[in-house]
C-alpha positions as CSV (number, residue, x, y, z in Angstrom):
1,X,-44.6,-74.6,46.9
2,X,-43.7,-71.0,46.6
3,X,-46.0,-68.4,48.2
4,X,-47.2,-65.2,46.6
5,X,-46.8,-62.0,48.4
6,X,-50.1,-60.1,48.6
7,X,-51.7,-57.4,50.6
8,X,-54.4,-58.3,53.1
9,X,-55.7,-55.4,55.0
10,X,-53.3,-53.5,57.3
11,X,-50.4,-55.9,56.7
12,X,-48.4,-57.7,54.0
13,X,-49.1,-61.4,54.5
14,X,-48.7,-64.5,52.5
15,X,-51.8,-66.3,51.0
16,X,-51.9,-70.0,50.4
17,X,-50.2,-70.2,47.0
18,X,-52.0,-73.2,45.5
19,X,-55.3,-71.6,45.6
20,X,-54.3,-67.9,45.6
21,X,-52.8,-68.6,42.2
22,X,-55.7,-70.5,40.7
23,X,-58.7,-69.1,42.6
24,X,-61.2,-67.0,40.6
25,X,-61.0,-63.3,41.3
26,X,-64.4,-63.1,43.1
27,X,-65.4,-65.9,45.5
28,X,-67.9,-64.0,47.5
29,X,-71.4,-65.4,47.5
30,X,-70.7,-68.6,45.5
31,X,-70.5,-72.2,46.6
32,X,-67.2,-74.1,46.7
33,X,-68.3,-76.8,44.1
34,X,-69.5,-74.1,41.7
35,X,-66.4,-71.9,41.8
36,X,-63.8,-74.7,42.1
37,X,-63.5,-78.2,40.7
38,X,-62.9,-81.6,42.4
39,X,-64.8,-80.5,45.5
40,X,-66.5,-83.3,47.4
41,X,-66.6,-83.1,51.2
42,X,-66.9,-79.3,51.1
43,X,-69.9,-79.2,48.8
44,X,-72.4,-76.6,49.9
45,X,-69.9,-74.5,51.8
46,X,-69.1,-70.9,50.7
47,X,-66.3,-70.6,48.1
48,X,-64.5,-67.9,50.1
49,X,-64.0,-70.5,52.9
50,X,-61.8,-72.7,50.8
51,X,-58.6,-70.7,51.0
52,X,-58.8,-70.1,54.8
53,X,-59.5,-73.9,55.2
54,X,-56.4,-74.8,53.1
55,X,-54.3,-72.4,55.3
56,X,-55.7,-74.2,58.4
57,X,-54.5,-77.5,57.0
58,X,-51.1,-76.1,56.2
59,X,-50.6,-74.8,59.7
60,X,-52.0,-77.9,61.5
61,X,-49.8,-80.4,59.5
62,X,-46.7,-78.2,59.0
63,X,-46.9,-78.7,55.2
64,X,-47.5,-76.7,52.0
65,X,-50.1,-77.2,49.3
66,X,-47.9,-79.6,47.3
67,X,-48.1,-82.2,50.0
68,X,-51.6,-83.1,48.8
69,X,-51.9,-81.3,45.4
70,X,-50.3,-81.8,42.0
71,X,-49.5,-79.0,39.7
72,X,-53.0,-79.4,38.3
73,X,-54.9,-78.7,41.5
74,X,-58.1,-80.3,40.1
75,X,-56.5,-83.7,40.0
76,X,-57.4,-86.1,42.7
77,X,-54.5,-87.7,44.7
78,X,-54.2,-90.2,47.5
79,X,-53.4,-87.5,50.0
80,X,-56.5,-85.5,49.0
81,X,-58.6,-88.6,49.5
82,X,-57.0,-89.1,52.9
83,X,-57.8,-85.4,53.8
84,X,-61.4,-85.9,52.8
85,X,-61.6,-89.0,55.1
86,X,-60.1,-87.0,57.9
87,X,-62.6,-84.1,57.4
88,X,-65.5,-86.5,57.5
89,X,-64.1,-88.2,60.6
90,X,-63.6,-84.9,62.5
91,X,-67.1,-83.7,61.5
92,X,-68.6,-86.9,62.8
93,X,-66.7,-86.7,66.1
94,X,-67.9,-83.1,66.7
95,X,-71.5,-84.0,65.7
96,X,-71.6,-87.0,68.0
97,X,-69.8,-85.4,71.0
98,X,-69.9,-81.6,70.8
99,X,-73.2,-80.8,69.2
100,X,-71.5,-79.9,66.0
101,X,-69.2,-77.3,67.5
102,X,-65.6,-77.4,66.0
103,X,-64.0,-78.6,69.2
104,X,-61.9,-81.3,67.6
105,X,-59.8,-80.2,64.5
106,X,-56.8,-81.4,62.5
107,X,-54.6,-79.5,65.0
108,X,-56.0,-81.4,67.9
109,X,-53.9,-84.4,67.0
110,X,-51.3,-83.3,64.4
111,X,-50.0,-80.2,66.2
112,X,-47.9,-79.1,63.2
113,X,-46.8,-82.6,62.1
114,X,-47.9,-84.9,59.3
115,X,-48.2,-87.7,61.8
116,X,-50.7,-87.3,64.6
117,X,-49.2,-87.3,68.1
118,X,-50.7,-90.4,69.7
119,X,-48.3,-90.6,72.5
120,X,-47.2,-88.1,75.1
121,X,-44.1,-86.1,74.3
122,X,-40.8,-87.2,75.7
123,X,-39.4,-85.3,78.7
124,X,-36.6,-82.8,78.2
125,X,-34.0,-81.3,80.5
126,X,-36.6,-78.7,81.4
127,X,-39.2,-81.3,82.6
128,X,-40.8,-80.8,86.0
129,X,-43.4,-83.0,87.5
130,X,-46.7,-81.3,88.3
131,X,-47.7,-80.6,91.9
132,X,-50.8,-78.7,93.2
133,X,-48.5,-75.7,93.8
134,X,-47.1,-75.6,90.2
135,X,-48.9,-74.7,87.0
136,X,-46.7,-77.1,85.1
137,X,-49.0,-79.5,83.3
138,X,-51.9,-78.5,85.5
139,X,-55.4,-78.1,84.1
140,X,-56.5,-74.5,83.5
141,X,-57.7,-72.8,86.6
142,X,-61.3,-71.4,86.6
143,X,-61.2,-67.9,85.0
144,X,-60.9,-65.1,87.5
145,X,-63.2,-62.2,86.5
146,X,-61.7,-58.8,85.8
147,X,-63.3,-55.4,86.2
148,X,-66.7,-54.8,84.6
149,X,-66.6,-54.7,80.8
150,X,-67.9,-51.1,80.6
151,X,-65.1,-50.1,83.0
152,X,-62.4,-51.6,80.8
153,X,-63.9,-49.9,77.8
154,X,-64.1,-46.5,79.5
155,X,-60.6,-46.7,80.8
156,X,-59.4,-47.5,77.2
157,X,-61.3,-44.6,75.7
158,X,-59.7,-42.3,78.3
159,X,-56.3,-43.1,76.6
160,X,-57.9,-41.7,73.4
161,X,-59.1,-38.5,75.1
162,X,-62.4,-39.9,76.4
163,X,-65.5,-40.2,74.3
164,X,-65.5,-36.5,73.7
165,X,-61.9,-36.6,72.5
166,X,-62.5,-39.6,70.3
167,X,-65.5,-37.9,68.7
168,X,-63.2,-35.1,67.6
169,X,-61.1,-37.5,65.5
170,X,-62.9,-37.2,62.3
171,X,-60.2,-38.9,60.2
172,X,-56.9,-40.7,60.6
173,X,-54.1,-41.5,58.1
174,X,-51.4,-43.9,59.3
175,X,-48.3,-44.6,57.2
176,X,-46.1,-47.5,58.1
177,X,-43.9,-50.4,57.0
178,X,-44.8,-54.1,57.4
179,X,-42.0,-56.6,57.4
180,X,-43.0,-60.3,57.1
181,X,-41.5,-63.5,58.3
182,X,-39.0,-63.8,55.4
183,X,-37.9,-60.2,55.4
184,X,-40.1,-58.7,52.7
185,X,-41.0,-55.1,53.4
186,X,-44.2,-53.4,52.3
187,X,-45.0,-49.7,52.4
188,X,-48.5,-49.4,53.8
189,X,-51.1,-46.9,54.6
190,X,-54.4,-47.0,56.6
191,X,-57.0,-44.3,55.9
192,X,-59.9,-44.1,58.3
193,X,-63.0,-41.8,58.3
194,X,-66.3,-42.7,60.0
195,X,-67.6,-46.0,58.7
196,X,-65.0,-46.1,56.0
197,X,-61.5,-47.5,55.8
198,X,-58.8,-48.1,53.3
199,X,-55.7,-50.4,53.6
200,X,-53.2,-49.6,50.9
201,X,-50.1,-51.6,49.9
202,X,-47.9,-49.3,47.8
203,X,-46.3,-51.8,45.5
204,X,-44.0,-51.3,42.5
205,X,-46.6,-52.8,40.2
206,X,-49.4,-50.6,41.6
207,X,-51.4,-50.1,44.8
208,X,-53.3,-53.0,46.2
209,X,-56.2,-51.6,48.2
210,X,-58.8,-53.1,50.5
211,X,-61.6,-50.7,51.4
212,X,-65.1,-50.4,52.7
213,X,-67.8,-47.8,53.1
214,X,-70.4,-49.1,55.4
215,X,-71.1,-52.7,54.3
216,X,-69.8,-52.2,50.8
217,X,-66.3,-53.8,51.0
218,X,-64.0,-54.4,48.1
219,X,-60.4,-55.1,46.9
220,X,-58.6,-53.4,44.1
221,X,-55.7,-55.4,42.7
222,X,-52.4,-53.8,41.4
223,X,-53.6,-54.2,37.8
224,X,-56.8,-52.3,38.6
225,X,-59.2,-55.2,38.8
226,X,-61.9,-54.8,41.4
227,X,-63.8,-57.5,43.3
228,X,-66.0,-57.8,46.4
229,X,-64.1,-58.4,49.6
230,X,-64.7,-61.8,51.3
231,X,-66.2,-61.9,54.7
232,X,-63.0,-62.6,56.5
233,X,-61.1,-59.8,54.7
234,X,-63.9,-57.4,55.6
235,X,-63.7,-58.4,59.3
236,X,-59.9,-58.0,59.3
237,X,-60.0,-54.6,57.7
238,X,-62.3,-53.3,60.5
239,X,-60.4,-55.1,63.3
240,X,-57.0,-53.8,62.2
241,X,-58.3,-50.2,62.0
242,X,-57.8,-49.0,65.6
243,X,-60.0,-45.9,65.0
244,X,-62.8,-48.1,63.8
245,X,-62.4,-50.5,66.8
246,X,-62.5,-47.6,69.3
247,X,-65.5,-45.9,67.8
248,X,-67.5,-49.2,67.5
249,X,-66.4,-50.9,70.7
250,X,-69.7,-50.1,72.5
251,X,-71.9,-50.9,69.6
252,X,-70.4,-53.8,67.5
253,X,-68.8,-55.8,70.3
254,X,-71.3,-58.0,72.2
255,X,-71.5,-60.9,74.7
256,X,-68.7,-59.3,76.7
257,X,-67.1,-60.8,79.7
258,X,-63.8,-60.0,81.5
259,X,-60.9,-62.0,82.9
260,X,-57.5,-61.4,84.5
261,X,-54.7,-62.9,82.4
262,X,-50.9,-63.1,82.4
263,X,-48.8,-62.2,79.4
264,X,-45.3,-63.1,80.3
265,X,-44.8,-62.0,83.9
266,X,-47.3,-59.2,83.9
267,X,-51.1,-59.2,84.6
268,X,-53.5,-57.7,82.2
269,X,-57.3,-57.4,81.9
270,X,-58.9,-59.2,79.1
271,X,-62.2,-58.4,77.4
272,X,-63.7,-61.4,75.6
273,X,-66.7,-61.2,73.3
274,X,-68.0,-61.2,69.7
275,X,-67.3,-58.6,67.0
276,X,-69.9,-57.9,64.3
277,X,-72.1,-60.7,65.5
278,X,-69.8,-63.6,64.5
279,X,-66.1,-63.0,65.1
280,X,-64.7,-64.2,68.5
281,X,-62.4,-61.5,69.9
282,X,-60.1,-61.0,72.9
283,X,-58.8,-57.6,73.8
284,X,-56.1,-57.2,76.5
285,X,-55.6,-53.9,78.4
286,X,-52.8,-52.7,80.6
287,X,-54.4,-52.3,84.0
288,X,-52.2,-49.2,84.8
289,X,-52.4,-47.2,81.6
290,X,-55.6,-48.6,80.0
291,X,-53.9,-49.0,76.7
292,X,-55.0,-51.8,74.4
293,X,-51.9,-54.0,74.2
294,X,-53.2,-57.2,72.5
295,X,-56.0,-58.0,70.1
296,X,-56.9,-61.6,69.2
297,X,-59.5,-62.6,66.7
298,X,-60.6,-66.0,65.3
299,X,-61.8,-66.3,61.7
300,X,-64.1,-69.3,61.0
301,X,-63.2,-71.8,58.2
302,X,-64.9,-75.1,57.3
303,X,-62.9,-77.2,59.9
304,X,-61.9,-74.7,62.6
305,X,-60.7,-71.2,63.3
306,X,-57.7,-69.3,62.0
307,X,-56.2,-67.3,64.9
308,X,-54.7,-63.8,64.5
309,X,-52.9,-62.0,67.4
310,X,-51.8,-58.4,67.3
311,X,-49.5,-57.0,70.0
312,X,-49.2,-53.3,70.3
313,X,-46.3,-51.4,71.9
314,X,-44.3,-48.1,71.8
315,X,-47.3,-45.9,72.7
316,X,-46.9,-42.2,71.8
317,X,-49.1,-39.2,72.3
318,X,-50.8,-38.1,69.0
319,X,-52.8,-35.0,69.6
320,X,-54.0,-36.2,73.0
321,X,-54.6,-39.8,71.9
322,X,-52.3,-42.7,72.8
323,X,-51.2,-44.6,69.6
324,X,-49.0,-47.7,69.3
325,X,-46.1,-47.2,66.9
326,X,-45.1,-50.9,66.8
327,X,-47.3,-53.9,66.1
328,X,-46.5,-57.5,66.0
329,X,-49.0,-59.6,64.0
330,X,-48.8,-63.3,64.4
331,X,-50.6,-66.0,62.4
332,X,-50.0,-69.8,62.2
333,X,-48.3,-69.3,58.8
334,X,-46.1,-66.3,59.7
335,X,-45.8,-63.0,61.4
336,X,-45.4,-59.3,60.5
337,X,-43.7,-56.5,62.3
338,X,-45.3,-53.1,61.8
339,X,-43.4,-49.9,62.3
340,X,-45.5,-46.7,62.2
341,X,-43.8,-43.8,60.5
342,X,-46.5,-41.1,60.7
343,X,-49.9,-40.6,62.1
344,X,-52.1,-37.7,61.0
345,X,-55.6,-36.9,62.4
346,X,-58.4,-34.7,61.1
347,X,-56.8,-34.4,57.7
348,X,-59.1,-34.0,54.7
349,X,-60.2,-37.4,53.2
350,X,-62.3,-36.9,50.1
351,X,-65.3,-39.1,49.4
352,X,-63.9,-40.0,46.0
353,X,-60.9,-41.5,47.7
354,X,-63.0,-43.8,49.9
355,X,-65.5,-44.8,47.1
356,X,-65.3,-48.2,45.5
357,X,-63.0,-47.7,42.4
358,X,-64.1,-48.3,38.9
359,X,-62.4,-51.3,37.4
360,X,-59.5,-50.5,35.1
361,X,-60.4,-50.9,31.4
362,X,-59.2,-54.2,29.8
363,X,-56.0,-54.0,27.8
364,X,-56.5,-54.4,24.0
């Protein structure tokens, strides 16, 4: 199955081709069985959960859509029936053992293979037996608390000029390139002002834009068609806008706790919590500089969570505010490398640019 390049928020990523090609333009608000055909186990779930769920299947089994689907995606196949049985089995396991929480998923057993891993993996030349003095194969140690959450947040805001300095940043325009796993390069732009953001992919066929003003989030396709943004797209748009994250960290991030963590051979402080009331997030800070070096968020689907990790590096001073000029964005189905070319702050951003666009007239 080929995959179609599309813009999702601040990066160029690849959507699941089978459903991206055939999905109706607007999935927001509908039920899966109303919007799509041949829906059985997922009846009653939101339609905009279908594509993220299919992506979760792909990553968990290491396959593409054609492993289960025929060219006519509505046709039932033996593999689709098997997938339905597996979904029902996993749902029952979680209901009976974990109070319905999605603790067991496809990935629990499959780990990127079509056959579940029932037996332990064979040892390699790097194998070392576990001892109480070695972390090799050991169960996780109890989490070690880090500094208080408000201290981590305040130290981070200091890298942006403190709350007073942050308040002076009325707008920000970031221009960059995003190179994906197979080498495709997209010219991108992020425009931020207050409670509004735009993520723009400047393509040869026209600009693809995701935007929001307050809670009104939308997407404009390259052909000018406009639709409501899906919940996950809206969440990602806000989380990938560093100015939005910084200005909403104290109000939109809740249930906060801190831990010490290691990334490679370095120790960092991690802030764990919930963004916007429903998105689990993990923010890692450099204990010496206070810079935000990693952001992880988990987007719910019907059977589990799709994980996104963004690593920030190459911090430079932009008018008194530390800003990362390199991002690495990793997902189960690929990664993107972002290289920032220019950052402008407090430049005029007209209301008309941030407003939801009027759909382009239909061609005669």
